[in-house]
C-alpha angles and dihedrals in degrees: 000000000000089000097042099038091228140058109228125218111178124206104211133198142098120280112289094017092114101274093128097053092042091051091047093052094045090048090052090062089071089223096109137057109233143198115239143177087271091058096044097045091047097037095123093055106027094116093047092050093047096047092048093049093238099127095113090051093048091051091048090050090052092048090053091049092053090048093049089054092047092240114167106148138004092252099211092062101013093235109159113247121235136128086270095056106129109249136187122255090226090087093055095054117112095228115039114158120156096323111026107204141144118282137135092285094052101036097088093050090046093051091048092049091050093048091050094046091047095048094072094048135063109306095213097057126090116248112244112215137179140177118159090203086072094055091111095037105070095114090063091044093049090053092046092049109032094182097045121119126215130213110194121197118197129198137178105282092224090059093043092052093045092051094046093052091049092049094050092048090049092053091049097044093062134004112263104212094200093053089046089057093050105033116058095193092053092048091051091050091060089050090062108059096183093053091045090054091050093049091048089054095045092048096041123114088254090075131047095222100102096045091046093051094046092047090053095048095048093044092050092050091051092047090049090054092050091048100045109013093098090061089075093061113173091357091077135071121193129202136158129236086241090056091052093049097043099042108015098161094047093045095048090047090055092049092050090049089052089052091050093246129132116225108234096144099103089212118162095230094184090064090056096049111075108163118210121201106185119198114272115260112243092242091053093044090055089054097043095109091046092050092050092046093051090048097036098127092045091050091050091048094056101029100249 
């Protein structure tokens, strides 16, 4: 930590596996430093803002921007929008592309972002980080950060795939102004109407492309965990989405114990965990047996 300037704790899992709610609840303990919309949207000038003492002004400016755009929640997951909204480090990486994740080209920009985000928070707290694009990348991350700890959340693959497909369709059906602010590639898509129309067609329920792609991505992430998860040893903690929903206080207490932190927050975790189980899309329901077969060992491992 003395060399890095921050102590990383990574929340790991594919998109829609529960990483957002887990990050939100852990952040609410007040025992972690976090990365937020404020940090991501100001990533190129965080140090300048901090050193000049203009953080309050920068947050107020961002609040006014959200208000001018009529942004109240993130729509696809109903998370309220504010400068303190937890946000993924993917969107602060120098090189993003289709799947922004940590590698040798992005590592320096990631480290600088973490140092800058950490500098304006409490120096003795671990920095809580998440990026679902890195779900199948923890071996690289563990080598890059030998003292990092990893909290893996696992969810029924059928539900993960169903939720991912719904989220993508929501983002394509109507422009999400918050996501357009944060995600360069999404913003550029809406600047190209012909390409947007093509993507909407390809990812519509009339074609199997989106479900097929999502099934492949989720299955590969689960297989990667089964293959390499044991390499992390005592540096990793595993929980299921069901654990978090059924016993939030107990589960968060176990995570904090793993992180070497005492829970003195007094937070009512149950009030922060509001599980949503949307109805299965017909195209996912038809593939339920196939999804479970392709993830059979993973489902057995975590009782899905």
